[in-house]
PyMOL Python script that loads the backbone (N, CA, C, O; Angstrom):
from pymol import cmd

cmd.read_pdbstr("""\
ATOM      1  N   MET A   1      65.570  11.874   2.780  1.00  0.00           N
ATOM      2  CA  MET A   1      65.044  12.083   4.118  1.00  0.00           C
ATOM      3  C   MET A   1      65.798  11.188   5.098  1.00  0.00           C
ATOM      4  O   MET A   1      65.236  10.220   5.610  1.00  0.00           O
ATOM      5  N   GLY A   2      67.053  11.501   5.360  1.00  0.00           N
ATOM      6  CA  GLY A   2      67.866  10.709   6.262  1.00  0.00           C
ATOM      7  C   GLY A   2      67.770  11.209   7.697  1.00  0.00           C
ATOM      8  O   GLY A   2      67.128  12.218   7.988  1.00  0.00           O
ATOM      9  N   LEU A   3      68.411  10.491   8.558  1.00  0.00           N
ATOM     10  CA  LEU A   3      68.452  10.884   9.960  1.00  0.00           C
ATOM     11  C   LEU A   3      69.601  11.857  10.182  1.00  0.00           C
ATOM     12  O   LEU A   3      70.739  11.588   9.799  1.00  0.00           O
ATOM     13  N   GLY A   4      69.299  12.964  10.789  1.00  0.00           N
ATOM     14  CA  GLY A   4      70.325  13.947  11.102  1.00  0.00           C
ATOM     15  C   GLY A   4      70.961  13.651  12.441  1.00  0.00           C
ATOM     16  O   GLY A   4      70.564  12.705  13.122  1.00  0.00           O
ATOM     17  N   PRO A   5      71.946  14.448  12.829  1.00  0.00           N
ATOM     18  CA  PRO A   5      72.636  14.211  14.092  1.00  0.00           C
ATOM     19  C   PRO A   5      71.731  14.362  15.312  1.00  0.00           C
ATOM     20  O   PRO A   5      71.918  13.659  16.305  1.00  0.00           O
ATOM     21  N   TRP A   6      70.755  15.266  15.254  1.00  0.00           N
ATOM     22  CA  TRP A   6      69.845  15.426  16.387  1.00  0.00           C
ATOM     23  C   TRP A   6      68.963  14.200  16.575  1.00  0.00           C
ATOM     24  O   TRP A   6      68.756  13.742  17.699  1.00  0.00           O
ATOM     25  N   GLU A   7      68.448  13.674  15.479  1.00  0.00           N
ATOM     26  CA  GLU A   7      67.600  12.487  15.570  1.00  0.00           C
ATOM     27  C   GLU A   7      68.392  11.293  16.105  1.00  0.00           C
ATOM     28  O   GLU A   7      67.910  10.553  16.962  1.00  0.00           O
ATOM     29  N   LEU A   8      69.618  11.113  15.589  1.00  0.00           N
ATOM     30  CA  LEU A   8      70.458  10.009  16.069  1.00  0.00           C
ATOM     31  C   LEU A   8      70.782  10.167  17.547  1.00  0.00           C
ATOM     32  O   LEU A   8      70.802   9.182  18.285  1.00  0.00           O
ATOM     33  N   GLY A   9      71.037  11.392  17.985  1.00  0.00           N
ATOM     34  CA  GLY A   9      71.319  11.643  19.398  1.00  0.00           C
ATOM     35  C   GLY A   9      70.132  11.307  20.280  1.00  0.00           C
ATOM     36  O   GLY A   9      70.294  10.706  21.342  1.00  0.00           O
ATOM     37  N   ILE A  10      68.943  11.687  19.849  1.00  0.00           N
ATOM     38  CA  ILE A  10      67.732  11.390  20.625  1.00  0.00           C
ATOM     39  C   ILE A  10      67.510   9.882  20.703  1.00  0.00           C
ATOM     40  O   ILE A  10      67.166   9.357  21.762  1.00  0.00           O
ATOM     41  N   ILE A  11      67.705   9.191  19.591  1.00  0.00           N
ATOM     42  CA  ILE A  11      67.557   7.731  19.583  1.00  0.00           C
ATOM     43  C   ILE A  11      68.565   7.094  20.530  1.00  0.00           C
ATOM     44  O   ILE A  11      68.219   6.177  21.275  1.00  0.00           O
ATOM     45  N   LEU A  12      69.807   7.566  20.510  1.00  0.00           N
ATOM     46  CA  LEU A  12      70.844   7.029  21.393  1.00  0.00           C
ATOM     47  C   LEU A  12      70.489   7.226  22.851  1.00  0.00           C
ATOM     48  O   LEU A  12      70.667   6.313  23.658  1.00  0.00           O
ATOM     49  N   VAL A  13      69.990   8.401  23.206  1.00  0.00           N
ATOM     50  CA  VAL A  13      69.597   8.673  24.597  1.00  0.00           C
ATOM     51  C   VAL A  13      68.464   7.756  25.020  1.00  0.00           C
ATOM     52  O   VAL A  13      68.485   7.226  26.131  1.00  0.00           O
ATOM     53  N   ILE A  14      67.485   7.558  24.166  1.00  0.00           N
ATOM     54  CA  ILE A  14      66.358   6.676  24.502  1.00  0.00           C
ATOM     55  C   ILE A  14      66.838   5.244  24.691  1.00  0.00           C
ATOM     56  O   ILE A  14      66.413   4.566  25.626  1.00  0.00           O
ATOM     57  N   VAL A  15      67.720   4.777  23.813  1.00  0.00           N
ATOM     58  CA  VAL A  15      68.255   3.418  23.932  1.00  0.00           C
ATOM     59  C   VAL A  15      69.037   3.267  25.237  1.00  0.00           C
ATOM     60  O   VAL A  15      68.912   2.251  25.920  1.00  0.00           O
ATOM     61  N   LEU A  16      69.843   4.270  25.585  1.00  0.00           N
ATOM     62  CA  LEU A  16      70.601   4.221  26.833  1.00  0.00           C
ATOM     63  C   LEU A  16      69.668   4.187  28.040  1.00  0.00           C
ATOM     64  O   LEU A  16      69.937   3.474  29.007  1.00  0.00           O
ATOM     65  N   LEU A  17      68.591   4.939  27.996  1.00  0.00           N
ATOM     66  CA  LEU A  17      67.638   4.938  29.100  1.00  0.00           C
ATOM     67  C   LEU A  17      66.935   3.585  29.242  1.00  0.00           C
ATOM     68  O   LEU A  17      66.672   3.132  30.356  1.00  0.00           O
ATOM     69  N   ILE A  18      66.639   2.958  28.132  1.00  0.00           N
ATOM     70  CA  ILE A  18      65.933   1.677  28.169  1.00  0.00           C
ATOM     71  C   ILE A  18      66.855   0.546  28.618  1.00  0.00           C
ATOM     72  O   ILE A  18      66.498  -0.228  29.506  1.00  0.00           O
ATOM     73  N   PHE A  19      68.028   0.445  28.017  1.00  0.00           N
ATOM     74  CA  PHE A  19      68.900  -0.705  28.252  1.00  0.00           C
ATOM     75  C   PHE A  19      69.987  -0.461  29.288  1.00  0.00           C
ATOM     76  O   PHE A  19      70.396  -1.403  29.967  1.00  0.00           O
ATOM     77  N   GLY A  20      70.456   0.741  29.430  1.00  0.00           N
ATOM     78  CA  GLY A  20      71.569   1.014  30.332  1.00  0.00           C
ATOM     79  C   GLY A  20      72.897   0.833  29.628  1.00  0.00           C
ATOM     80  O   GLY A  20      72.995   0.128  28.624  1.00  0.00           O
ATOM     81  N   VAL A  21      73.927   1.484  30.172  1.00  0.00           N
ATOM     82  CA  VAL A  21      75.241   1.487  29.532  1.00  0.00           C
ATOM     83  C   VAL A  21      75.868   0.094  29.519  1.00  0.00           C
ATOM     84  O   VAL A  21      76.445  -0.314  28.510  1.00  0.00           O
ATOM     85  N   GLY A  22      75.762  -0.636  30.623  1.00  0.00           N
ATOM     86  CA  GLY A  22      76.382  -1.963  30.705  1.00  0.00           C
ATOM     87  C   GLY A  22      75.838  -2.920  29.670  1.00  0.00           C
ATOM     88  O   GLY A  22      76.585  -3.671  29.042  1.00  0.00           O
ATOM     89  N   ARG A  23      74.540  -2.887  29.499  1.00  0.00           N
ATOM     90  CA  ARG A  23      73.910  -3.796  28.540  1.00  0.00           C
ATOM     91  C   ARG A  23      74.271  -3.410  27.103  1.00  0.00           C
ATOM     92  O   ARG A  23      74.452  -4.279  26.249  1.00  0.00           O
ATOM     93  N   ILE A  24      74.375  -2.106  26.841  1.00  0.00           N
ATOM     94  CA  ILE A  24      74.725  -1.639  25.494  1.00  0.00           C
ATOM     95  C   ILE A  24      76.135  -2.096  25.117  1.00  0.00           C
ATOM     96  O   ILE A  24      76.366  -2.530  23.988  1.00  0.00           O
ATOM     97  N   THR A  25      77.076  -2.000  26.059  1.00  0.00           N
ATOM     98  CA  THR A  25      78.440  -2.444  25.750  1.00  0.00           C
ATOM     99  C   THR A  25      78.475  -3.948  25.506  1.00  0.00           C
ATOM    100  O   THR A  25      79.212  -4.427  24.644  1.00  0.00           O
ATOM    101  N   LYS A  26      77.680  -4.687  26.264  1.00  0.00           N
ATOM    102  CA  LYS A  26      77.622  -6.144  26.069  1.00  0.00           C
ATOM    103  C   LYS A  26      77.036  -6.469  24.695  1.00  0.00           C
ATOM    104  O   LYS A  26      77.540  -7.346  23.994  1.00  0.00           O
ATOM    105  N   LEU A  27      75.977  -5.766  24.315  1.00  0.00           N
ATOM    106  CA  LEU A  27      75.371  -5.988  23.007  1.00  0.00           C
ATOM    107  C   LEU A  27      76.342  -5.627  21.881  1.00  0.00           C
ATOM    108  O   LEU A  27      76.412  -6.326  20.871  1.00  0.00           O
ATOM    109  N   GLY A  28      77.087  -4.539  22.056  1.00  0.00           N
ATOM    110  CA  GLY A  28      78.073  -4.151  21.055  1.00  0.00           C
ATOM    111  C   GLY A  28      79.161  -5.198  20.899  1.00  0.00           C
ATOM    112  O   GLY A  28      79.591  -5.507  19.787  1.00  0.00           O
ATOM    113  N   SER A  29      79.597  -5.737  22.019  1.00  0.00           N
ATOM    114  CA  SER A  29      80.625  -6.777  21.992  1.00  0.00           C
ATOM    115  C   SER A  29      80.108  -8.026  21.270  1.00  0.00           C
ATOM    116  O   SER A  29      80.810  -8.606  20.442  1.00  0.00           O
ATOM    117  N   GLU A  30      78.886  -8.429  21.587  1.00  0.00           N
ATOM    118  CA  GLU A  30      78.303  -9.605  20.942  1.00  0.00           C
ATOM    119  C   GLU A  30      78.092  -9.371  19.454  1.00  0.00           C
ATOM    120  O   GLU A  30      78.290 -10.280  18.648  1.00  0.00           O
ATOM    121  N   LEU A  31      77.693  -8.164  19.085  1.00  0.00           N
ATOM    122  CA  LEU A  31      77.513  -7.839  17.676  1.00  0.00           C
ATOM    123  C   LEU A  31      78.846  -7.916  16.934  1.00  0.00           C
ATOM    124  O   LEU A  31      78.909  -8.425  15.815  1.00  0.00           O
ATOM    125  N   GLY A  32      79.902  -7.413  17.557  1.00  0.00           N
ATOM    126  CA  GLY A  32      81.230  -7.486  16.944  1.00  0.00           C
ATOM    127  C   GLY A  32      81.685  -8.915  16.729  1.00  0.00           C
ATOM    128  O   GLY A  32      82.243  -9.241  15.681  1.00  0.00           O
ATOM    129  N   ARG A  33      81.449  -9.773  17.717  1.00  0.00           N
ATOM    130  CA  ARG A  33      81.813 -11.184  17.571  1.00  0.00           C
ATOM    131  C   ARG A  33      80.995 -11.851  16.469  1.00  0.00           C
ATOM    132  O   ARG A  33      81.513 -12.676  15.717  1.00  0.00           O
ATOM    133  N   SER A  34      79.719 -11.492  16.376  1.00  0.00           N
ATOM    134  CA  SER A  34      78.858 -12.076  15.352  1.00  0.00           C
ATOM    135  C   SER A  34      79.325 -11.683  13.950  1.00  0.00           C
ATOM    136  O   SER A  34      79.375 -12.523  13.051  1.00  0.00           O
ATOM    137  N   VAL A  35      79.663 -10.420  13.768  1.00  0.00           N
ATOM    138  CA  VAL A  35      80.148  -9.949  12.471  1.00  0.00           C
ATOM    139  C   VAL A  35      81.458 -10.644  12.121  1.00  0.00           C
ATOM    140  O   VAL A  35      81.671 -11.034  10.973  1.00  0.00           O
ATOM    141  N   SER A  36      82.327 -10.797  13.099  1.00  0.00           N
ATOM    142  CA  SER A  36      83.607 -11.464  12.875  1.00  0.00           C
ATOM    143  C   SER A  36      83.394 -12.923  12.466  1.00  0.00           C
ATOM    144  O   SER A  36      84.043 -13.413  11.542  1.00  0.00           O
ATOM    145  N   ALA A  37      82.488 -13.612  13.153  1.00  0.00           N
ATOM    146  CA  ALA A  37      82.204 -15.002  12.823  1.00  0.00           C
ATOM    147  C   ALA A  37      81.574 -15.121  11.436  1.00  0.00           C
ATOM    148  O   ALA A  37      81.869 -16.061  10.698  1.00  0.00           O
ATOM    149  N   PHE A  38      80.712 -14.177  11.084  1.00  0.00           N
ATOM    150  CA  PHE A  38      80.089 -14.176   9.765  1.00  0.00           C
ATOM    151  C   PHE A  38      81.139 -14.013   8.671  1.00  0.00           C
ATOM    152  O   PHE A  38      81.128 -14.730   7.671  1.00  0.00           O
ATOM    153  N   ARG A  39      82.041 -13.064   8.873  1.00  0.00           N
ATOM    154  CA  ARG A  39      83.106 -12.836   7.888  1.00  0.00           C
ATOM    155  C   ARG A  39      83.995 -14.068   7.756  1.00  0.00           C
ATOM    156  O   ARG A  39      84.396 -14.429   6.650  1.00  0.00           O
ATOM    157  N   GLN A  40      84.305 -14.712   8.874  1.00  0.00           N
ATOM    158  CA  GLN A  40      85.131 -15.922   8.840  1.00  0.00           C
ATOM    159  C   GLN A  40      84.410 -17.030   8.081  1.00  0.00           C
ATOM    160  O   GLN A  40      85.026 -17.768   7.312  1.00  0.00           O
ATOM    161  N   GLY A  41      83.101 -17.144   8.301  1.00  0.00           N
ATOM    162  CA  GLY A  41      82.315 -18.145   7.574  1.00  0.00           C
ATOM    163  C   GLY A  41      82.307 -17.880   6.083  1.00  0.00           C
ATOM    164  O   GLY A  41      82.406 -18.815   5.287  1.00  0.00           O
ATOM    165  N   LEU A  42      82.191 -16.623   5.692  1.00  0.00           N
ATOM    166  CA  LEU A  42      82.248 -16.284   4.267  1.00  0.00           C
ATOM    167  C   LEU A  42      83.595 -16.648   3.670  1.00  0.00           C
ATOM    168  O   LEU A  42      83.666 -17.194   2.569  1.00  0.00           O
ATOM    169  N   GLN A  43      84.660 -16.346   4.394  1.00  0.00           N
ATOM    170  CA  GLN A  43      86.007 -16.656   3.899  1.00  0.00           C
ATOM    171  C   GLN A  43      86.205 -18.163   3.795  1.00  0.00           C
ATOM    172  O   GLN A  43      86.806 -18.642   2.833  1.00  0.00           O
ATOM    173  N   ASP A  44      85.706 -18.914   4.772  1.00  0.00           N
ATOM    174  CA  ASP A  44      85.819 -20.374   4.715  1.00  0.00           C
ATOM    175  C   ASP A  44      85.065 -20.926   3.513  1.00  0.00           C
ATOM    176  O   ASP A  44      85.535 -21.848   2.846  1.00  0.00           O
ATOM    177  N   GLY A  45      83.885 -20.353   3.238  1.00  0.00           N
ATOM    178  CA  GLY A  45      83.105 -20.791   2.077  1.00  0.00           C
ATOM    179  C   GLY A  45      83.831 -20.508   0.780  1.00  0.00           C
ATOM    180  O   GLY A  45      83.836 -21.342  -0.126  1.00  0.00           O
ATOM    181  N   LYS A  46      84.451 -19.331   0.680  1.00  0.00           N
ATOM    182  CA  LYS A  46      85.213 -18.992  -0.529  1.00  0.00           C
ATOM    183  C   LYS A  46      86.397 -19.936  -0.702  1.00  0.00           C
ATOM    184  O   LYS A  46      86.682 -20.391  -1.810  1.00  0.00           O
ATOM    185  N   ASP A  47      87.087 -20.226   0.406  1.00  0.00           N
ATOM    186  CA  ASP A  47      88.235 -21.136   0.339  1.00  0.00           C
ATOM    187  C   ASP A  47      87.792 -22.525  -0.092  1.00  0.00           C
ATOM    188  O   ASP A  47      88.478 -23.186  -0.872  1.00  0.00           O
ATOM    189  N   GLU A  48      86.648 -22.968   0.414  1.00  0.00           N
ATOM    190  CA  GLU A  48      86.145 -24.290   0.067  1.00  0.00           C
ATOM    191  C   GLU A  48      85.779 -24.354  -1.417  1.00  0.00           C
ATOM    192  O   GLU A  48      86.074 -25.343  -2.088  1.00  0.00           O
ATOM    193  N   LEU A  49      85.143 -23.311  -1.925  1.00  0.00           N
ATOM    194  CA  LEU A  49      84.814 -23.273  -3.349  1.00  0.00           C
ATOM    195  C   LEU A  49      86.067 -23.261  -4.212  1.00  0.00           C
ATOM    196  O   LEU A  49      86.118 -23.928  -5.245  1.00  0.00           O
ATOM    197  N   ALA A  50      87.066 -22.513  -3.797  1.00  0.00           N
ATOM    198  CA  ALA A  50      88.319 -22.465  -4.550  1.00  0.00           C
ATOM    199  C   ALA A  50      88.982 -23.837  -4.571  1.00  0.00           C
ATOM    200  O   ALA A  50      89.523 -24.247  -5.598  1.00  0.00           O
ATOM    201  N   ASP A  51      88.944 -24.553  -3.441  1.00  0.00           N
ATOM    202  CA  ASP A  51      89.526 -25.897  -3.387  1.00  0.00           C
ATOM    203  C   ASP A  51      88.786 -26.847  -4.320  1.00  0.00           C
ATOM    204  O   ASP A  51      89.407 -27.659  -5.006  1.00  0.00           O
ATOM    205  N   GLU A  52      87.451 -26.743  -4.344  1.00  0.00           N
ATOM    206  CA  GLU A  52      86.658 -27.612  -5.211  1.00  0.00           C
ATOM    207  C   GLU A  52      86.935 -27.312  -6.679  1.00  0.00           C
ATOM    208  O   GLU A  52      87.041 -28.235  -7.486  1.00  0.00           O
ATOM    209  N   GLU A  53      87.054 -26.036  -7.034  1.00  0.00           N
ATOM    210  CA  GLU A  53      87.342 -25.665  -8.418  1.00  0.00           C
ATOM    211  C   GLU A  53      88.727 -26.154  -8.827  1.00  0.00           C
ATOM    212  O   GLU A  53      88.930 -26.588  -9.961  1.00  0.00           O
ATOM    213  N   GLY A  54      89.678 -26.080  -7.896  1.00  0.00           N
ATOM    214  CA  GLY A  54      91.028 -26.572  -8.191  1.00  0.00           C
ATOM    215  C   GLY A  54      91.047 -28.069  -8.405  1.00  0.00           C
ATOM    216  O   GLY A  54      91.773 -28.567  -9.266  1.00  0.00           O
ATOM    217  N   ALA A  55      90.255 -28.792  -7.631  1.00  0.00           N
ATOM    218  CA  ALA A  55      90.195 -30.242  -7.776  1.00  0.00           C
ATOM    219  C   ALA A  55      89.535 -30.620  -9.098  1.00  0.00           C
ATOM    220  O   ALA A  55      89.937 -31.600  -9.726  1.00  0.00           O
ATOM    221  N   GLU A  56      88.534 -29.863  -9.530  1.00  0.00           N
ATOM    222  CA  GLU A  56      87.864 -30.164 -10.788  1.00  0.00           C
ATOM    223  C   GLU A  56      88.786 -29.903 -11.975  1.00  0.00           C
ATOM    224  O   GLU A  56      88.734 -30.635 -12.963  1.00  0.00           O
ATOM    225  N   LYS A  57      89.623 -28.877 -11.896  1.00  0.00           N
ATOM    226  CA  LYS A  57      90.536 -28.568 -12.984  1.00  0.00           C
ATOM    227  C   LYS A  57      91.623 -29.613 -13.116  1.00  0.00           C
ATOM    228  O   LYS A  57      92.093 -29.881 -14.222  1.00  0.00           O
ATOM    229  N   GLU A  58      92.030 -30.211 -11.999  1.00  0.00           N
ATOM    230  CA  GLU A  58      93.079 -31.223 -12.028  1.00  0.00           C
ATOM    231  C   GLU A  58      92.555 -32.527 -12.589  1.00  0.00           C
ATOM    232  O   GLU A  58      93.319 -33.301 -13.164  1.00  0.00           O
ATOM    233  N   ALA A  59      91.254 -32.789 -12.433  1.00  0.00           N
ATOM    234  CA  ALA A  59      90.673 -34.072 -12.870  1.00  0.00           C
ATOM    235  C   ALA A  59      90.445 -34.122 -14.345  1.00  0.00           C
ATOM    236  O   ALA A  59      89.964 -35.131 -14.861  1.00  0.00           O
TER     237      ALA A  59
END
""", "prot")
cmd.dss("prot")
cmd.show_as("cartoon", "prot")
cmd.util.cbc("prot")
cmd.orient("prot")
């Protein structure tokens, strides 16, 4: 029981009416930055773990 194209279209129209186009683009931009920062944080965590594992193997 997924959402079809008509349901998604109706939801999009309602969201546009509530928030307006300018606010939606701003929210999309902020969401993109948040996802990018999250991915960078995950990569930094993986790099840090790899460095720690390398240091333990050398010791």
